PDB file of N, CA, C and O in Angstrom:
ATOM      1  N   UNK A   1     -16.012  25.210  19.779  1.00  0.00           N
ATOM      2  CA  UNK A   1     -16.263  24.090  19.493  1.00  0.00           C
ATOM      3  C   UNK A   1     -15.976  23.258  20.558  1.00  0.00           C
ATOM      4  O   UNK A   1     -14.794  23.270  20.903  1.00  0.00           O
ATOM      5  N   UNK A   2     -16.793  22.472  21.232  1.00  0.00           N
ATOM      6  CA  UNK A   2     -16.764  21.567  22.397  1.00  0.00           C
ATOM      7  C   UNK A   2     -15.763  20.591  22.086  1.00  0.00           C
ATOM      8  O   UNK A   2     -15.898  20.308  20.895  1.00  0.00           O
ATOM      9  N   UNK A   3     -14.765  19.905  22.630  1.00  0.00           N
ATOM     10  CA  UNK A   3     -14.060  18.979  22.507  1.00  0.00           C
ATOM     11  C   UNK A   3     -14.620  17.605  23.123  1.00  0.00           C
ATOM     12  O   UNK A   3     -14.611  17.420  24.340  1.00  0.00           O
ATOM     13  N   UNK A   4     -15.067  16.729  22.286  1.00  0.00           N
ATOM     14  CA  UNK A   4     -15.569  15.477  22.552  1.00  0.00           C
ATOM     15  C   UNK A   4     -14.686  14.372  22.857  1.00  0.00           C
ATOM     16  O   UNK A   4     -13.805  14.062  22.054  1.00  0.00           O
ATOM     17  N   UNK A   5     -14.876  13.633  24.153  1.00  0.00           N
ATOM     18  CA  UNK A   5     -14.085  12.626  24.371  1.00  0.00           C
ATOM     19  C   UNK A   5     -14.499  11.370  24.274  1.00  0.00           C
ATOM     20  O   UNK A   5     -15.570  11.100  24.817  1.00  0.00           O
ATOM     21  N   UNK A   6     -13.789  10.349  23.595  1.00  0.00           N
ATOM     22  CA  UNK A   6     -14.362   9.261  23.098  1.00  0.00           C
ATOM     23  C   UNK A   6     -14.233   8.157  24.136  1.00  0.00           C
ATOM     24  O   UNK A   6     -13.423   8.308  25.050  1.00  0.00           O
ATOM     25  N   UNK A   7     -15.043   6.956  24.053  1.00  0.00           N
ATOM     26  CA  UNK A   7     -15.019   6.122  24.978  1.00  0.00           C
ATOM     27  C   UNK A   7     -13.835   5.257  25.172  1.00  0.00           C
ATOM     28  O   UNK A   7     -13.716   4.432  26.077  1.00  0.00           O
ATOM     29  N   UNK A   8     -12.943   5.523  24.217  1.00  0.00           N
ATOM     30  CA  UNK A   8     -11.400   5.052  24.332  1.00  0.00           C
ATOM     31  C   UNK A   8     -10.653   5.596  25.325  1.00  0.00           C
ATOM     32  O   UNK A   8      -9.677   4.935  25.680  1.00  0.00           O
ATOM     33  N   UNK A   9     -10.887   6.758  25.930  1.00  0.00           N
ATOM     34  CA  UNK A   9     -10.375   7.159  27.100  1.00  0.00           C
ATOM     35  C   UNK A   9     -10.574   6.591  28.233  1.00  0.00           C
ATOM     36  O   UNK A   9     -11.732   6.454  28.626  1.00  0.00           O
ATOM     37  N   UNK A  10      -9.415   6.107  29.056  1.00  0.00           N
ATOM     38  CA  UNK A  10      -9.431   5.617  30.085  1.00  0.00           C
ATOM     39  C   UNK A  10     -10.377   6.137  31.299  1.00  0.00           C
ATOM     40  O   UNK A  10     -11.056   5.407  32.020  1.00  0.00           O
ATOM     41  N   UNK A  11     -10.295   7.314  31.361  1.00  0.00           N
ATOM     42  CA  UNK A  11     -11.244   7.759  32.443  1.00  0.00           C
ATOM     43  C   UNK A  11     -12.833   7.642  32.206  1.00  0.00           C
ATOM     44  O   UNK A  11     -13.613   7.427  33.134  1.00  0.00           O
ATOM     45  N   UNK A  12     -13.215   7.800  30.917  1.00  0.00           N
ATOM     46  CA  UNK A  12     -14.533   7.484  30.481  1.00  0.00           C
ATOM     47  C   UNK A  12     -14.659   5.932  30.516  1.00  0.00           C
ATOM     48  O   UNK A  12     -15.801   5.499  30.667  1.00  0.00           O
ATOM     49  N   UNK A  13     -13.750   5.133  30.409  1.00  0.00           N
ATOM     50  CA  UNK A  13     -14.166   3.706  30.440  1.00  0.00           C
ATOM     51  C   UNK A  13     -14.321   3.226  31.808  1.00  0.00           C
ATOM     52  O   UNK A  13     -15.105   2.330  32.121  1.00  0.00           O
ATOM     53  N   UNK A  14     -13.549   3.849  32.620  1.00  0.00           N
ATOM     54  CA  UNK A  14     -13.621   3.433  34.165  1.00  0.00           C
ATOM     55  C   UNK A  14     -15.008   4.086  34.729  1.00  0.00           C
ATOM     56  O   UNK A  14     -15.461   3.489  35.706  1.00  0.00           O
ATOM     57  N   UNK A  15     -15.750   5.202  34.280  1.00  0.00           N
ATOM     58  CA  UNK A  15     -16.905   5.607  34.700  1.00  0.00           C
ATOM     59  C   UNK A  15     -18.045   4.662  34.080  1.00  0.00           C
ATOM     60  O   UNK A  15     -18.979   4.271  34.780  1.00  0.00           O
ATOM     61  N   UNK A  16     -17.920   4.331  32.781  1.00  0.00           N
ATOM     62  CA  UNK A  16     -18.709   3.267  32.336  1.00  0.00           C
ATOM     63  C   UNK A  16     -18.837   1.624  32.735  1.00  0.00           C
ATOM     64  O   UNK A  16     -19.795   0.867  32.581  1.00  0.00           O
ATOM     65  N   UNK A  17     -17.602   1.391  33.262  1.00  0.00           N
ATOM     66  CA  UNK A  17     -17.645  -0.024  33.609  1.00  0.00           C
ATOM     67  C   UNK A  17     -17.544  -0.084  35.445  1.00  0.00           C
ATOM     68  O   UNK A  17     -17.590  -1.177  36.010  1.00  0.00           O
ATOM     69  N   UNK A  18     -17.430   0.997  36.100  1.00  0.00           N
ATOM     70  CA  UNK A  18     -17.403   1.065  37.284  1.00  0.00           C
ATOM     71  C   UNK A  18     -16.150   0.085  37.904  1.00  0.00           C
ATOM     72  O   UNK A  18     -14.992   0.030  37.491  1.00  0.00           O
ATOM     73  N   UNK A  19     -16.634  -0.504  38.786  1.00  0.00           N
ATOM     74  CA  UNK A  19     -15.628  -1.425  39.508  1.00  0.00           C
ATOM     75  C   UNK A  19     -15.428  -2.921  39.034  1.00  0.00           C
ATOM     76  O   UNK A  19     -14.592  -3.701  39.491  1.00  0.00           O
ATOM     77  N   UNK A  20     -16.316  -3.171  38.069  1.00  0.00           N
ATOM     78  CA  UNK A  20     -16.251  -4.557  37.005  1.00  0.00           C
ATOM     79  C   UNK A  20     -14.951  -4.612  36.549  1.00  0.00           C
ATOM     80  O   UNK A  20     -14.277  -3.597  36.376  1.00  0.00           O
ATOM     81  N   UNK A  21     -14.570  -5.688  36.353  1.00  0.00           N
ATOM     82  CA  UNK A  21     -13.400  -5.855  35.577  1.00  0.00           C
ATOM     83  C   UNK A  21     -13.500  -6.818  34.309  1.00  0.00           C
ATOM     84  O   UNK A  21     -14.037  -7.921  34.408  1.00  0.00           O
ATOM     85  N   UNK A  22     -13.044  -6.424  33.300  1.00  0.00           N
ATOM     86  CA  UNK A  22     -13.255  -7.238  32.223  1.00  0.00           C
ATOM     87  C   UNK A  22     -12.527  -8.553  31.953  1.00  0.00           C
ATOM     88  O   UNK A  22     -11.306  -8.549  31.794  1.00  0.00           O
ATOM     89  N   UNK A  23     -13.357  -9.861  31.888  1.00  0.00           N
ATOM     90  CA  UNK A  23     -12.486 -11.051  31.902  1.00  0.00           C
ATOM     91  C   UNK A  23     -12.084 -11.188  30.551  1.00  0.00           C
ATOM     92  O   UNK A  23     -10.944 -11.577  30.298  1.00  0.00           O
ATOM     93  N   UNK A  24     -13.016 -10.868  29.515  1.00  0.00           N
ATOM     94  CA  UNK A  24     -12.796 -11.292  28.301  1.00  0.00           C
ATOM     95  C   UNK A  24     -13.468 -10.138  27.058  1.00  0.00           C
ATOM     96  O   UNK A  24     -14.462  -9.464  27.329  1.00  0.00           O
ATOM     97  N   UNK A  25     -12.905 -10.060  25.966  1.00  0.00           N
ATOM     98  CA  UNK A  25     -13.721  -9.406  25.069  1.00  0.00           C
ATOM     99  C   UNK A  25     -14.972  -9.428  24.920  1.00  0.00           C
ATOM    100  O   UNK A  25     -15.610  -8.496  24.432  1.00  0.00           O
ATOM    101  N   UNK A  26     -15.475 -10.539  25.341  1.00  0.00           N
ATOM    102  CA  UNK A  26     -16.976 -11.076  25.286  1.00  0.00           C
ATOM    103  C   UNK A  26     -18.084 -10.293  26.255  1.00  0.00           C
ATOM    104  O   UNK A  26     -19.307 -10.253  26.114  1.00  0.00           O
ATOM    105  N   UNK A  27     -17.203  -9.649  27.345  1.00  0.00           N
ATOM    106  CA  UNK A  27     -17.747  -8.899  28.443  1.00  0.00           C
ATOM    107  C   UNK A  27     -18.010  -7.416  27.934  1.00  0.00           C
ATOM    108  O   UNK A  27     -18.790  -6.780  28.642  1.00  0.00           O
ATOM    109  N   UNK A  28     -17.588  -6.883  27.036  1.00  0.00           N
ATOM    110  CA  UNK A  28     -17.384  -5.858  26.382  1.00  0.00           C
ATOM    111  C   UNK A  28     -19.111  -5.590  25.799  1.00  0.00           C
ATOM    112  O   UNK A  28     -19.534  -6.608  25.250  1.00  0.00           O
ATOM    113  N   UNK A  29     -19.962  -4.626  25.825  1.00  0.00           N
ATOM    114  CA  UNK A  29     -21.357  -4.367  25.423  1.00  0.00           C
ATOM    115  C   UNK A  29     -21.172  -4.367  23.940  1.00  0.00           C
ATOM    116  O   UNK A  29     -21.901  -5.143  23.321  1.00  0.00           O
ATOM    117  N   UNK A  30     -20.192  -3.520  23.147  1.00  0.00           N
ATOM    118  CA  UNK A  30     -20.017  -3.325  21.992  1.00  0.00           C
ATOM    119  C   UNK A  30     -19.989  -4.736  21.256  1.00  0.00           C
ATOM    120  O   UNK A  30     -20.557  -4.941  20.184  1.00  0.00           O
ATOM    121  N   UNK A  31     -19.290  -5.640  21.934  1.00  0.00           N
ATOM    122  CA  UNK A  31     -18.978  -7.224  21.409  1.00  0.00           C
ATOM    123  C   UNK A  31     -20.575  -7.715  21.263  1.00  0.00           C
ATOM    124  O   UNK A  31     -21.158  -8.030  20.225  1.00  0.00           O
ATOM    125  N   UNK A  32     -21.085  -7.680  22.598  1.00  0.00           N
ATOM    126  CA  UNK A  32     -22.408  -8.382  22.477  1.00  0.00           C
ATOM    127  C   UNK A  32     -23.391  -7.770  21.412  1.00  0.00           C
ATOM    128  O   UNK A  32     -24.007  -8.518  20.653  1.00  0.00           O
ATOM    129  N   UNK A  33     -23.498  -6.752  21.376  1.00  0.00           N
ATOM    130  CA  UNK A  33     -24.127  -6.066  20.347  1.00  0.00           C
ATOM    131  C   UNK A  33     -23.933  -6.489  18.830  1.00  0.00           C
ATOM    132  O   UNK A  33     -24.823  -6.754  18.022  1.00  0.00           O
ATOM    133  N   UNK A  34     -22.400  -6.489  18.607  1.00  0.00           N
ATOM    134  CA  UNK A  34     -22.176  -7.086  17.299  1.00  0.00           C
ATOM    135  C   UNK A  34     -22.435  -8.354  17.092  1.00  0.00           C
ATOM    136  O   UNK A  34     -22.601  -8.710  15.926  1.00  0.00           O
ATOM    137  N   UNK A  35     -22.519  -9.205  18.030  1.00  0.00           N
ATOM    138  CA  UNK A  35     -22.912 -10.680  17.769  1.00  0.00           C
ATOM    139  C   UNK A  35     -24.447 -10.538  17.607  1.00  0.00           C
ATOM    140  O   UNK A  35     -24.952 -11.220  16.716  1.00  0.00           O
ATOM    141  N   UNK A  36     -25.142  -9.855  18.243  1.00  0.00           N
ATOM    142  CA  UNK A  36     -26.771  -9.765  18.012  1.00  0.00           C
ATOM    143  C   UNK A  36     -27.001  -9.255  16.755  1.00  0.00           C
ATOM    144  O   UNK A  36     -27.803  -9.842  16.029  1.00  0.00           O
ATOM    145  N   UNK A  37     -26.358  -8.125  16.316  1.00  0.00           N
ATOM    146  CA  UNK A  37     -26.302  -7.871  14.996  1.00  0.00           C
ATOM    147  C   UNK A  37     -26.273  -8.721  13.697  1.00  0.00           C
ATOM    148  O   UNK A  37     -27.120  -8.784  12.806  1.00  0.00           O
ATOM    149  N   UNK A  38     -24.915  -9.447  13.836  1.00  0.00           N
ATOM    150  CA  UNK A  38     -24.787 -10.443  12.827  1.00  0.00           C
ATOM    151  C   UNK A  38     -25.637 -11.609  12.843  1.00  0.00           C
ATOM    152  O   UNK A  38     -25.828 -12.240  11.803  1.00  0.00           O
ATOM    153  N   UNK A  39     -26.222 -11.985  14.062  1.00  0.00           N
ATOM    154  CA  UNK A  39     -27.271 -13.068  14.270  1.00  0.00           C
ATOM    155  C   UNK A  39     -28.412 -12.696  13.139  1.00  0.00           C
ATOM    156  O   UNK A  39     -28.737 -13.409  12.189  1.00  0.00           O
ATOM    157  N   UNK A  40     -28.998 -11.245  13.521  1.00  0.00           N
ATOM    158  CA  UNK A  40     -29.983 -10.825  12.691  1.00  0.00           C
ATOM    159  C   UNK A  40     -29.532 -10.943  11.272  1.00  0.00           C
ATOM    160  O   UNK A  40     -30.327 -11.428  10.467  1.00  0.00           O
ATOM    161  N   UNK A  41     -28.406 -10.576  10.887  1.00  0.00           N
ATOM    162  CA  UNK A  41     -28.037 -10.487   9.554  1.00  0.00           C
ATOM    163  C   UNK A  41     -28.295 -11.693   8.817  1.00  0.00           C
ATOM    164  O   UNK A  41     -28.986 -11.754   7.799  1.00  0.00           O
ATOM    165  N   UNK A  42     -27.534 -12.929   9.545  1.00  0.00           N
ATOM    166  CA  UNK A  42     -27.727 -14.449   9.236  1.00  0.00           C
ATOM    167  C   UNK A  42     -29.213 -14.604   8.859  1.00  0.00           C
ATOM    168  O   UNK A  42     -29.619 -14.676   7.699  1.00  0.00           O
ATOM    169  N   UNK A  43     -29.928 -14.644   9.888  1.00  0.00           N
ATOM    170  CA  UNK A  43     -31.307 -14.911   9.956  1.00  0.00           C
ATOM    171  C   UNK A  43     -31.992 -14.054   8.629  1.00  0.00           C
ATOM    172  O   UNK A  43     -32.537 -14.677   7.718  1.00  0.00           O
ATOM    173  N   UNK A  44     -31.923 -12.947   8.626  1.00  0.00           N
ATOM    174  CA  UNK A  44     -32.571 -12.133   7.381  1.00  0.00           C
ATOM    175  C   UNK A  44     -32.175 -12.665   6.023  1.00  0.00           C
ATOM    176  O   UNK A  44     -32.914 -12.723   5.041  1.00  0.00           O
ATOM    177  N   UNK A  45     -30.818 -13.073   6.099  1.00  0.00           N
ATOM    178  CA  UNK A  45     -30.081 -13.409   4.731  1.00  0.00           C
ATOM    179  C   UNK A  45     -30.061 -14.852   4.360  1.00  0.00           C
ATOM    180  O   UNK A  45     -29.484 -15.253   3.350  1.00  0.00           O
ATOM    181  N   UNK A  46     -30.744 -15.680   5.247  1.00  0.00           N
ATOM    182  CA  UNK A  46     -30.304 -17.292   5.038  1.00  0.00           C
ATOM    183  C   UNK A  46     -30.912 -17.818   3.883  1.00  0.00           C
ATOM    184  O   UNK A  46     -30.503 -18.884   3.422  1.00  0.00           O
ATOM    185  N   UNK A  47     -32.007 -17.088   3.264  1.00  0.00           N
ATOM    186  CA  UNK A  47     -32.838 -17.496   2.179  1.00  0.00           C
ATOM    187  C   UNK A  47     -32.560 -17.046   0.873  1.00  0.00           C
ATOM    188  O   UNK A  47     -33.083 -17.483  -0.152  1.00  0.00           O
ATOM    189  N   UNK A  48     -31.497 -15.924   0.974  1.00  0.00           N
ATOM    190  CA  UNK A  48     -30.708 -15.463  -0.200  1.00  0.00           C
ATOM    191  C   UNK A  48     -29.941 -16.385  -1.154  1.00  0.00           C
ATOM    192  O   UNK A  48     -29.178 -17.197  -0.630  1.00  0.00           O
ATOM    193  N   UNK A  49     -30.052 -16.360  -2.550  1.00  0.00           N
ATOM    194  CA  UNK A  49     -29.431 -17.283  -3.404  1.00  0.00           C
ATOM    195  C   UNK A  49     -28.491 -16.543  -4.160  1.00  0.00           C
ATOM    196  O   UNK A  49     -27.793 -17.109  -5.002  1.00  0.00           O
TER     197      UNK A  49
END
């Protein structure tokens, strides 16, 4: 079985981010996608009672 390496691994994160520096959690792609998902959920459910 092949060992899978997660994004949490520092080497993998460096490869993904390149030379860019994270200034805030808002710079993380996962954060941006989570906010997009939350906005979609709010729009979809705003008329539920």
